[in-house]
PyMOL CGO cylinders between C-alpha atoms (Angstrom):
from pymol import cmd
from pymol.cgo import CYLINDER

trace = [
    CYLINDER, 13.87, 26.32, -12.91, 12.73, 26.54, -9.29, 0.3, 1, 1, 1, 1, 1, 1,
    CYLINDER, 12.73, 26.54, -9.29, 9.02, 26.56, -8.60, 0.3, 1, 1, 1, 1, 1, 1,
    CYLINDER, 9.02, 26.56, -8.60, 7.37, 27.38, -5.29, 0.3, 1, 1, 1, 1, 1, 1,
    CYLINDER, 7.37, 27.38, -5.29, 4.69, 25.03, -4.01, 0.3, 1, 1, 1, 1, 1, 1,
    CYLINDER, 4.69, 25.03, -4.01, 2.51, 26.32, -1.17, 0.3, 1, 1, 1, 1, 1, 1,
    CYLINDER, 2.51, 26.32, -1.17, 1.76, 23.46, 1.22, 0.3, 1, 1, 1, 1, 1, 1,
    CYLINDER, 1.76, 23.46, 1.22, -1.64, 23.79, 2.85, 0.3, 1, 1, 1, 1, 1, 1,
    CYLINDER, -1.64, 23.79, 2.85, -3.30, 20.80, 4.55, 0.3, 1, 1, 1, 1, 1, 1,
    CYLINDER, -3.30, 20.80, 4.55, -6.49, 22.87, 4.81, 0.3, 1, 1, 1, 1, 1, 1,
    CYLINDER, -6.49, 22.87, 4.81, -6.79, 23.32, 1.04, 0.3, 1, 1, 1, 1, 1, 1,
    CYLINDER, -6.79, 23.32, 1.04, -8.26, 24.33, -1.23, 0.3, 1, 1, 1, 1, 1, 1,
    CYLINDER, -8.26, 24.33, -1.23, -7.91, 20.82, -2.65, 0.3, 1, 1, 1, 1, 1, 1,
    CYLINDER, -7.91, 20.82, -2.65, -8.39, 20.15, -6.35, 0.3, 1, 1, 1, 1, 1, 1,
    CYLINDER, -8.39, 20.15, -6.35, -6.83, 18.06, -9.09, 0.3, 1, 1, 1, 1, 1, 1,
    CYLINDER, -6.83, 18.06, -9.09, -4.09, 20.56, -9.98, 0.3, 1, 1, 1, 1, 1, 1,
    CYLINDER, -4.09, 20.56, -9.98, -3.03, 21.18, -6.38, 0.3, 1, 1, 1, 1, 1, 1,
    CYLINDER, -3.03, 21.18, -6.38, -2.95, 17.46, -5.50, 0.3, 1, 1, 1, 1, 1, 1,
    CYLINDER, -2.95, 17.46, -5.50, -0.81, 16.70, -8.56, 0.3, 1, 1, 1, 1, 1, 1,
    CYLINDER, -0.81, 16.70, -8.56, 1.46, 19.67, -7.84, 0.3, 1, 1, 1, 1, 1, 1,
    CYLINDER, 1.46, 19.67, -7.84, 2.14, 18.43, -4.29, 0.3, 1, 1, 1, 1, 1, 1,
    CYLINDER, 2.14, 18.43, -4.29, 2.84, 14.88, -5.56, 0.3, 1, 1, 1, 1, 1, 1,
    CYLINDER, 2.84, 14.88, -5.56, 5.30, 16.27, -8.11, 0.3, 1, 1, 1, 1, 1, 1,
    CYLINDER, 5.30, 16.27, -8.11, 6.99, 18.30, -5.37, 0.3, 1, 1, 1, 1, 1, 1,
    CYLINDER, 6.99, 18.30, -5.37, 7.32, 15.15, -3.22, 0.3, 1, 1, 1, 1, 1, 1,
    CYLINDER, 7.32, 15.15, -3.22, 9.00, 13.35, -6.10, 0.3, 1, 1, 1, 1, 1, 1,
    CYLINDER, 9.00, 13.35, -6.10, 11.40, 16.28, -6.55, 0.3, 1, 1, 1, 1, 1, 1,
    CYLINDER, 11.40, 16.28, -6.55, 12.20, 16.35, -2.82, 0.3, 1, 1, 1, 1, 1, 1,
    CYLINDER, 12.20, 16.35, -2.82, 13.30, 12.70, -2.99, 0.3, 1, 1, 1, 1, 1, 1,
    CYLINDER, 13.30, 12.70, -2.99, 15.36, 13.38, -6.10, 0.3, 1, 1, 1, 1, 1, 1,
    CYLINDER, 15.36, 13.38, -6.10, 17.08, 16.35, -4.45, 0.3, 1, 1, 1, 1, 1, 1,
    CYLINDER, 17.08, 16.35, -4.45, 17.80, 14.33, -1.28, 0.3, 1, 1, 1, 1, 1, 1,
    CYLINDER, 17.80, 14.33, -1.28, 19.27, 11.54, -3.43, 0.3, 1, 1, 1, 1, 1, 1,
    CYLINDER, 19.27, 11.54, -3.43, 21.67, 14.03, -5.00, 0.3, 1, 1, 1, 1, 1, 1,
    CYLINDER, 21.67, 14.03, -5.00, 22.42, 15.79, -1.72, 0.3, 1, 1, 1, 1, 1, 1,
    CYLINDER, 22.42, 15.79, -1.72, 23.37, 12.54, 0.01, 0.3, 1, 1, 1, 1, 1, 1,
    CYLINDER, 23.37, 12.54, 0.01, 25.44, 11.23, -2.91, 0.3, 1, 1, 1, 1, 1, 1,
    CYLINDER, 25.44, 11.23, -2.91, 28.62, 12.97, -1.76, 0.3, 1, 1, 1, 1, 1, 1,
    CYLINDER, 28.62, 12.97, -1.76, 30.31, 13.85, 1.50, 0.3, 1, 1, 1, 1, 1, 1,
    CYLINDER, 30.31, 13.85, 1.50, 29.42, 17.52, 0.95, 0.3, 1, 1, 1, 1, 1, 1,
    CYLINDER, 29.42, 17.52, 0.95, 25.77, 16.79, 1.69, 0.3, 1, 1, 1, 1, 1, 1,
    CYLINDER, 25.77, 16.79, 1.69, 26.49, 14.61, 4.73, 0.3, 1, 1, 1, 1, 1, 1,
    CYLINDER, 26.49, 14.61, 4.73, 29.24, 16.25, 6.75, 0.3, 1, 1, 1, 1, 1, 1,
    CYLINDER, 29.24, 16.25, 6.75, 28.25, 15.03, 10.23, 0.3, 1, 1, 1, 1, 1, 1,
    CYLINDER, 28.25, 15.03, 10.23, 26.57, 11.95, 11.70, 0.3, 1, 1, 1, 1, 1, 1,
    CYLINDER, 26.57, 11.95, 11.70, 23.90, 14.28, 13.08, 0.3, 1, 1, 1, 1, 1, 1,
    CYLINDER, 23.90, 14.28, 13.08, 22.91, 15.12, 9.49, 0.3, 1, 1, 1, 1, 1, 1,
    CYLINDER, 22.91, 15.12, 9.49, 22.20, 11.44, 8.82, 0.3, 1, 1, 1, 1, 1, 1,
    CYLINDER, 22.20, 11.44, 8.82, 20.17, 11.15, 12.03, 0.3, 1, 1, 1, 1, 1, 1,
    CYLINDER, 20.17, 11.15, 12.03, 18.24, 14.32, 11.23, 0.3, 1, 1, 1, 1, 1, 1,
    CYLINDER, 18.24, 14.32, 11.23, 17.42, 13.20, 7.67, 0.3, 1, 1, 1, 1, 1, 1,
    CYLINDER, 17.42, 13.20, 7.67, 16.40, 9.71, 8.84, 0.3, 1, 1, 1, 1, 1, 1,
    CYLINDER, 16.40, 9.71, 8.84, 14.19, 11.18, 11.56, 0.3, 1, 1, 1, 1, 1, 1,
    CYLINDER, 14.19, 11.18, 11.56, 12.42, 13.52, 9.15, 0.3, 1, 1, 1, 1, 1, 1,
    CYLINDER, 12.42, 13.52, 9.15, 11.99, 10.77, 6.54, 0.3, 1, 1, 1, 1, 1, 1,
    CYLINDER, 11.99, 10.77, 6.54, 10.49, 8.60, 9.30, 0.3, 1, 1, 1, 1, 1, 1,
    CYLINDER, 10.49, 8.60, 9.30, 8.03, 11.35, 10.15, 0.3, 1, 1, 1, 1, 1, 1,
    CYLINDER, 8.03, 11.35, 10.15, 7.11, 11.76, 6.47, 0.3, 1, 1, 1, 1, 1, 1,
    CYLINDER, 7.11, 11.76, 6.47, 6.59, 8.05, 5.85, 0.3, 1, 1, 1, 1, 1, 1,
    CYLINDER, 6.59, 8.05, 5.85, 4.37, 7.69, 8.92, 0.3, 1, 1, 1, 1, 1, 1,
    CYLINDER, 4.37, 7.69, 8.92, 1.52, 9.25, 6.91, 0.3, 1, 1, 1, 1, 1, 1,
    CYLINDER, 1.52, 9.25, 6.91, 1.95, 7.05, 3.81, 0.3, 1, 1, 1, 1, 1, 1,
    CYLINDER, 1.95, 7.05, 3.81, -0.35, 4.28, 5.09, 0.3, 1, 1, 1, 1, 1, 1,
    CYLINDER, -0.35, 4.28, 5.09, -3.19, 6.80, 5.39, 0.3, 1, 1, 1, 1, 1, 1,
    CYLINDER, -3.19, 6.80, 5.39, -2.41, 8.32, 1.98, 0.3, 1, 1, 1, 1, 1, 1,
    CYLINDER, -2.41, 8.32, 1.98, -2.31, 4.95, 0.21, 0.3, 1, 1, 1, 1, 1, 1,
    CYLINDER, -2.31, 4.95, 0.21, -5.53, 3.80, 1.91, 0.3, 1, 1, 1, 1, 1, 1,
    CYLINDER, -5.53, 3.80, 1.91, -7.29, 7.03, 0.86, 0.3, 1, 1, 1, 1, 1, 1,
    CYLINDER, -7.29, 7.03, 0.86, -6.08, 6.67, -2.74, 0.3, 1, 1, 1, 1, 1, 1,
    CYLINDER, -6.08, 6.67, -2.74, -7.30, 3.07, -2.75, 0.3, 1, 1, 1, 1, 1, 1,
    CYLINDER, -7.30, 3.07, -2.75, -10.68, 4.12, -1.40, 0.3, 1, 1, 1, 1, 1, 1,
    CYLINDER, -10.68, 4.12, -1.40, -10.94, 6.82, -4.09, 0.3, 1, 1, 1, 1, 1, 1,
    CYLINDER, -10.94, 6.82, -4.09, -10.28, 4.21, -6.78, 0.3, 1, 1, 1, 1, 1, 1,
    CYLINDER, -10.28, 4.21, -6.78, -12.89, 1.89, -5.26, 0.3, 1, 1, 1, 1, 1, 1,
    CYLINDER, -12.89, 1.89, -5.26, -15.48, 4.70, -5.37, 0.3, 1, 1, 1, 1, 1, 1,
    CYLINDER, -15.48, 4.70, -5.37, -14.53, 5.39, -9.00, 0.3, 1, 1, 1, 1, 1, 1,
    CYLINDER, -14.53, 5.39, -9.00, -14.86, 1.70, -9.86, 0.3, 1, 1, 1, 1, 1, 1,
    CYLINDER, -14.86, 1.70, -9.86, -18.28, 1.49, -8.22, 0.3, 1, 1, 1, 1, 1, 1,
    CYLINDER, -18.28, 1.49, -8.22, -19.46, 4.60, -10.08, 0.3, 1, 1, 1, 1, 1, 1,
    CYLINDER, -19.46, 4.60, -10.08, -18.28, 3.22, -13.43, 0.3, 1, 1, 1, 1, 1, 1,
    CYLINDER, -18.28, 3.22, -13.43, -15.31, 5.58, -13.87, 0.3, 1, 1, 1, 1, 1, 1,
    CYLINDER, -15.31, 5.58, -13.87, -12.91, 2.59, -13.91, 0.3, 1, 1, 1, 1, 1, 1,
    CYLINDER, -12.91, 2.59, -13.91, -13.28, -0.64, -15.80, 0.3, 1, 1, 1, 1, 1, 1,
    CYLINDER, -13.28, -0.64, -15.80, -11.34, -3.88, -15.63, 0.3, 1, 1, 1, 1, 1, 1,
    CYLINDER, -11.34, -3.88, -15.63, -9.31, -4.91, -18.65, 0.3, 1, 1, 1, 1, 1, 1,
    CYLINDER, -9.31, -4.91, -18.65, -8.11, -8.40, -19.51, 0.3, 1, 1, 1, 1, 1, 1,
    CYLINDER, -8.11, -8.40, -19.51, -4.43, -9.30, -19.76, 0.3, 1, 1, 1, 1, 1, 1,
    CYLINDER, -4.43, -9.30, -19.76, -4.86, -9.62, -23.53, 0.3, 1, 1, 1, 1, 1, 1,
    CYLINDER, -4.86, -9.62, -23.53, -5.05, -5.81, -23.70, 0.3, 1, 1, 1, 1, 1, 1,
    CYLINDER, -5.05, -5.81, -23.70, -1.38, -4.79, -23.19, 0.3, 1, 1, 1, 1, 1, 1,
    CYLINDER, -1.38, -4.79, -23.19, -2.13, -1.05, -22.98, 0.3, 1, 1, 1, 1, 1, 1,
    CYLINDER, -2.13, -1.05, -22.98, -4.00, -1.46, -19.69, 0.3, 1, 1, 1, 1, 1, 1,
    CYLINDER, -4.00, -1.46, -19.69, -2.68, 0.46, -16.70, 0.3, 1, 1, 1, 1, 1, 1,
    CYLINDER, -2.68, 0.46, -16.70, -2.68, -1.73, -13.60, 0.3, 1, 1, 1, 1, 1, 1,
    CYLINDER, -2.68, -1.73, -13.60, -2.56, -0.11, -10.21, 0.3, 1, 1, 1, 1, 1, 1,
    CYLINDER, -2.56, -0.11, -10.21, -1.38, -2.14, -7.22, 0.3, 1, 1, 1, 1, 1, 1,
    CYLINDER, -1.38, -2.14, -7.22, -2.95, -1.06, -3.94, 0.3, 1, 1, 1, 1, 1, 1,
    CYLINDER, -2.95, -1.06, -3.94, -2.55, -1.80, -0.25, 0.3, 1, 1, 1, 1, 1, 1,
    CYLINDER, -2.55, -1.80, -0.25, -3.80, -5.21, 0.99, 0.3, 1, 1, 1, 1, 1, 1,
    CYLINDER, -3.80, -5.21, 0.99, -7.42, -5.57, 2.03, 0.3, 1, 1, 1, 1, 1, 1,
    CYLINDER, -7.42, -5.57, 2.03, -9.61, -8.58, 2.72, 0.3, 1, 1, 1, 1, 1, 1,
    CYLINDER, -9.61, -8.58, 2.72, -10.18, -11.15, 0.02, 0.3, 1, 1, 1, 1, 1, 1,
    CYLINDER, -10.18, -11.15, 0.02, -13.25, -10.22, -2.00, 0.3, 1, 1, 1, 1, 1, 1,
    CYLINDER, -13.25, -10.22, -2.00, -14.43, -9.53, -5.51, 0.3, 1, 1, 1, 1, 1, 1,
    CYLINDER, -14.43, -9.53, -5.51, -15.98, -6.35, -6.90, 0.3, 1, 1, 1, 1, 1, 1,
    CYLINDER, -15.98, -6.35, -6.90, -18.40, -6.65, -9.78, 0.3, 1, 1, 1, 1, 1, 1,
    CYLINDER, -18.40, -6.65, -9.78, -20.13, -3.84, -11.64, 0.3, 1, 1, 1, 1, 1, 1,
    CYLINDER, -20.13, -3.84, -11.64, -23.07, -4.81, -13.89, 0.3, 1, 1, 1, 1, 1, 1,
    CYLINDER, -23.07, -4.81, -13.89, -21.89, -5.07, -17.48, 0.3, 1, 1, 1, 1, 1, 1,
    CYLINDER, -21.89, -5.07, -17.48, -18.21, -4.99, -16.47, 0.3, 1, 1, 1, 1, 1, 1,
    CYLINDER, -18.21, -4.99, -16.47, -15.65, -7.66, -15.63, 0.3, 1, 1, 1, 1, 1, 1,
    CYLINDER, -15.65, -7.66, -15.63, -15.03, -8.19, -11.90, 0.3, 1, 1, 1, 1, 1, 1,
    CYLINDER, -15.03, -8.19, -11.90, -11.93, -6.95, -10.10, 0.3, 1, 1, 1, 1, 1, 1,
    CYLINDER, -11.93, -6.95, -10.10, -10.45, -9.27, -7.50, 0.3, 1, 1, 1, 1, 1, 1,
    CYLINDER, -10.45, -9.27, -7.50, -9.17, -8.08, -4.14, 0.3, 1, 1, 1, 1, 1, 1,
    CYLINDER, -9.17, -8.08, -4.14, -6.79, -10.59, -2.62, 0.3, 1, 1, 1, 1, 1, 1,
    CYLINDER, -6.79, -10.59, -2.62, -5.00, -10.85, 0.69, 0.3, 1, 1, 1, 1, 1, 1,
    CYLINDER, -5.00, -10.85, 0.69, -1.82, -9.89, -1.18, 0.3, 1, 1, 1, 1, 1, 1,
    CYLINDER, -1.82, -9.89, -1.18, -3.24, -6.64, -2.52, 0.3, 1, 1, 1, 1, 1, 1,
    CYLINDER, -3.24, -6.64, -2.52, -5.96, -5.15, -4.64, 0.3, 1, 1, 1, 1, 1, 1,
    CYLINDER, -5.96, -5.15, -4.64, -5.61, -4.88, -8.38, 0.3, 1, 1, 1, 1, 1, 1,
    CYLINDER, -5.61, -4.88, -8.38, -7.79, -2.37, -10.17, 0.3, 1, 1, 1, 1, 1, 1,
    CYLINDER, -7.79, -2.37, -10.17, -7.26, -1.68, -13.84, 0.3, 1, 1, 1, 1, 1, 1,
    CYLINDER, -7.26, -1.68, -13.84, -7.97, 1.57, -15.62, 0.3, 1, 1, 1, 1, 1, 1,
    CYLINDER, -7.97, 1.57, -15.62, -9.15, 1.83, -19.21, 0.3, 1, 1, 1, 1, 1, 1,
    CYLINDER, -9.15, 1.83, -19.21, -6.58, 2.30, -21.96, 0.3, 1, 1, 1, 1, 1, 1,
    CYLINDER, -6.58, 2.30, -21.96, -6.29, 5.84, -23.32, 0.3, 1, 1, 1, 1, 1, 1,
]
cmd.load_cgo(trace, "trace")
């Protein structure tokens, strides 16, 4: 079933809209994977160049997006919305973020989260 997603950089931005756009992005990649699977989807070399060019334009903004998502998680951690969970709790969801400087974040009453030169690991509570 086809669903229309209205893309609007100016908003309004809320949880549902942000999730809807992320789902649409995932679907776009899936559709491109199917479209490029056979010769029917790639008839000319110019099609390959066009797709690569547009993918390059799209990925240029991923650094900003990932940094903003990481910053949102840091704010949530500092406000107590996220907690760290030890490796002995297998239901923990671990999110791997873009690299930042080596440091440690500690919230009173909570275990610290370490930020390393290889990336930042923040864990979310189990459901």
